[in-house]
C-alpha positions in Angstrom: 42.5 28.3 58.8 41.5 32.2 57.5 38.4 33.4 56.6 37.4 36.8 55.5 33.7 37.7 57.5 32.0 37.0 54.2 33.5 33.7 53.8 32.4 32.0 56.8 29.5 30.4 56.8 29.6 27.2 58.8 29.3 26.8 62.9 32.1 27.8 64.9 33.5 24.2 66.4 34.5 23.5 69.8 37.9 23.1 70.7 37.2 20.0 71.4 36.0 19.9 68.5 39.3 20.7 66.8 41.4 18.8 69.1 39.3 15.5 67.7 39.9 16.7 64.2 43.6 16.8 64.7 43.7 13.8 66.5 42.2 12.0 63.5 44.5 13.3 61.2 47.3 11.6 63.2 45.6 8.2 63.0 45.4 8.7 59.6 48.9 9.3 58.9 50.2 6.6 61.6 48.5 3.8 59.9 50.1 5.3 56.6 46.9 5.5 55.1 46.3 8.7 52.4 43.4 11.3 52.3 41.8 8.8 49.2 42.0 6.0 51.4 39.9 7.4 54.1 37.9 9.2 51.6 37.4 5.4 49.5 36.7 4.1 53.3 33.2 6.5 54.0 32.7 6.9 50.4 33.2 10.8 50.1 35.9 13.1 48.4 39.1 13.0 49.7 37.6 17.4 51.0 35.4 16.2 53.3 38.0 14.2 55.2 39.5 17.0 55.0 37.4 19.0 56.3 36.7 16.4 59.6 40.3 16.7 60.2 40.5 20.9 60.5 37.2 20.2 62.6 35.3 22.3 59.5 32.3 20.4 59.5 30.7 17.6 62.5 31.6 14.9 63.7 29.6 12.4 62.8 30.0 9.2 64.5 29.2 6.5 61.8 31.9 8.2 59.8 34.1 8.1 62.8 33.9 4.7 63.5 34.4 3.7 60.2 37.7 5.8 60.1 38.8 4.6 63.4 38.1 1.0 62.1 39.8 1.8 59.0 43.1 2.5 60.7 42.8 -0.2 63.1 42.1 1.4 65.9 40.7 -1.1 68.7 37.1 -1.5 69.6 37.8 0.4 73.5 39.1 3.4 71.7 37.0 2.9 69.1 33.4 3.7 71.6 35.9 7.0 74.1 36.1 8.4 71.1 32.9 8.0 69.5 31.5 9.4 72.1 33.7 12.7 72.5 32.6 13.1 69.3 28.9 13.2 70.0 30.0 15.7 73.0 32.0 17.8 70.6 29.1 18.3 68.5 27.1 19.9 71.1 26.4 23.8 70.3 28.8 25.8 72.6 27.6 28.0 75.1 27.5 30.9 72.5 25.0 29.5 70.0 22.1 30.7 72.4 23.2 34.6 71.6 22.7 33.7 67.3 20.6 35.8 66.8 23.7 38.7 67.4 26.4 36.9 67.3 27.5 37.4 63.7 29.2 34.0 61.7 32.2 34.9 61.4 32.9 36.1 65.7 31.8 32.6 66.5 34.8 30.9 65.5 36.8 34.1 68.0 34.2 33.1 71.3 34.6 29.5 70.2 39.0 29.9 70.8 38.6 33.0 73.4 37.0 29.7 76.1 39.3 27.2 75.0 42.4 28.8 75.7 45.1 29.0 78.3 46.7 32.5 77.4 45.2 35.7 75.1 46.8 37.7 74.2 45.1 41.2 72.7 46.3 44.6 70.9 43.6 47.5 71.0 44.4 50.4 69.6 40.5 51.8 69.7 38.8 50.6 72.9 38.9 48.6 76.0 39.4 44.9 75.2 35.5 43.1 75.7 36.4 41.0 78.5 37.6 44.2 80.4 34.9 46.4 79.7 31.8 47.7 82.1 28.4 47.0 80.8 28.2 50.9 80.2 31.5 51.1 78.7 30.0 48.0 76.1 26.8 49.4 76.0 28.4 52.9 74.1 30.9 50.3 71.9 28.4 48.0 70.4 25.4 50.6 69.8 28.5 52.6 68.2 29.2 49.5 66.6 25.6 48.1 65.3 23.9 52.0 65.0 21.0 50.4 63.1 20.1 47.8 66.2 17.0 47.2 68.0 17.5 48.5 72.0 16.4 44.6 72.1 20.0 43.6 69.8 21.9 46.3 71.8 20.8 44.4 75.4 21.5 40.8 73.4 25.4 41.7 72.9 25.7 43.1 75.7 24.6 40.4 77.3 27.0 37.7 75.2 30.0 40.3 76.3 29.6 40.2 79.2 28.9 36.3 79.4 32.3 36.1 77.8 33.8 37.7 80.6 32.9 34.8 82.8 35.8 32.7 81.7 38.1 35.5 83.8 36.5 34.6 87.1 36.6 30.9 86.5 38.8 28.2 88.5 41.7 27.6 85.6 41.2 31.3 83.8 43.0 32.2 81.1 45.8 34.5 81.3 45.3 37.6 79.7 47.9 39.9 78.4 46.2 43.3 76.9 48.7 46.1 75.1 46.4 49.2 74.2 47.5 52.1 73.1 46.4 55.7 75.4 44.0 56.8 72.3 41.5 54.4 74.5 41.5 56.9 77.4 41.0 59.3 75.7 38.1 58.3 73.0 35.0 59.5 75.7 32.9 56.6 75.5 29.4 57.4 76.7 30.5 59.8 78.6 33.1 60.6 82.3 30.9 58.8 84.4 30.8 55.9 82.1 34.8 56.2 81.4 36.1 56.5 85.0 34.2 53.3 86.2 35.9 51.7 83.2 39.0 53.0 84.6 38.3 51.9 87.7 37.3 48.6 86.2 40.8 48.2 84.6 42.2 49.6 87.9 40.8 46.6 90.0 41.3 44.1 86.6 45.5 45.0 87.1 45.5 43.6 90.4 44.5 40.6 89.6 47.2 37.7 88.9 47.0 36.5 85.7 45.6 39.4 83.7 48.1 42.0 82.5 47.4 45.5 81.5 50.1 47.5 79.2 49.2 50.7 78.2 51.5 52.7 75.7 51.4 56.3 76.0 51.3 58.3 73.1 55.0 60.0 73.6 56.6 56.5 72.2 55.9 57.7 69.1 55.9 55.0 66.1 56.2 51.2 66.7 56.0 48.0 65.6 52.4 47.2 66.8 51.0 50.3 65.0 48.1 48.9 63.0 45.3 46.8 63.2 43.8 45.1 66.3 44.9 41.2 66.8 44.7 38.1 69.5 46.8 35.7 70.0 45.7 32.6 70.9 47.3 29.6 73.1 45.5 26.6 74.0 46.5 23.7 77.0 46.0 20.9 74.3 49.3 20.0 72.6 47.0 19.4 69.6 46.4 22.7 68.9 48.2 25.4 67.2 48.1 28.9 68.4 46.5 31.4 66.7 46.1 34.9 65.8 42.9 36.3 65.1 42.6 39.7 63.4 40.3 42.4 61.8 39.5 45.3 60.3 36.5 46.7 58.7 35.8 44.4 55.9 37.3 41.4 56.5 38.1 39.1 59.5 41.2 36.6 60.2 42.2 33.5 61.4 45.9 33.0 60.9 47.9 29.7 62.6 50.7 29.5 60.0 53.7 29.5 62.2 55.0 33.0 60.9 52.0 35.1 61.0 51.4 33.5 64.3 55.6 34.4 65.4 55.3 38.1 63.5 52.6 39.2 66.0 53.6 37.0 68.6 57.2 39.4 68.0 55.1 42.2 67.8 53.3 42.3 71.4 56.7 41.5 72.9 57.9 44.7 71.3 55.3 46.6 72.4 55.5 45.7 76.1 58.6 46.8 76.4 58.0 50.2 75.7 56.3 50.6 78.6 55.4 48.7 82.2 53.1 47.7 85.0 54.1 50.6 86.5 53.3 53.3 84.1 50.6 52.1 83.0 48.8 52.0 86.2 50.1 55.4 86.6 48.3 56.3 83.8 45.0 55.3 84.4 45.2 56.9 87.8 46.0 60.1 85.9 42.9 59.9 83.5 41.1 58.6 86.2 41.2 62.1 87.8 40.8 63.9 84.4 37.2 62.3 84.3 37.0 63.2 87.7 
């Protein structure tokens, strides 16, 4: 499930589509059918079946119905599955921002929206889910220097819309590890930074949000690398996923070894500080911007 930015040519699947793709895979295997068997039933290539199961393409109701009939599924279950497939094919809310949402990032927003747990490591900026409008405007303005004012406001609007997931009834758990350097990188001026730190202090009081800040004094550590986000889902059909990016590429990783390596790095980094020390550092930096 790894792809570079330049290679992301399809729309991102919703989490429901990912779940149904996994179920199709499991139902095929339970029926003892191979990829070739399923492909013959639809008169397509085995690659098409694989892409359906990996949620890389939309779940066409006629395809789904024929496959489930081939697997010996009962009609009631087929009807329920087809109804879910039609629902899964509907664009996510982020589709309305497709004019300013890069193809390579649509999968991220989909995963973020459906995750039950998010862990992030941020060496450069405050994580997007906790940015204030002014801070987001400064970050996005620097990241897209050739964009118009209208595009900038659309990007800010998208970032703020993403933040609403922290306010919903079934809000995910968010655990952020940031470098102290983030607080010293002045985005938008002292007033913007002070407001941003207030936002972090406020968020740190939420039961489902944890913020750890690694002070410069910890020196070299295992996670001193590119930013990454770890996603865990409530649905057992979905594997844990890690997203990471560099200047010219982004990757979505679900191989167990890759996921475990990032999870262990996040755990080790969190042990280098404490909630109390992080809040003290935030308050000290707030005074510096006053």
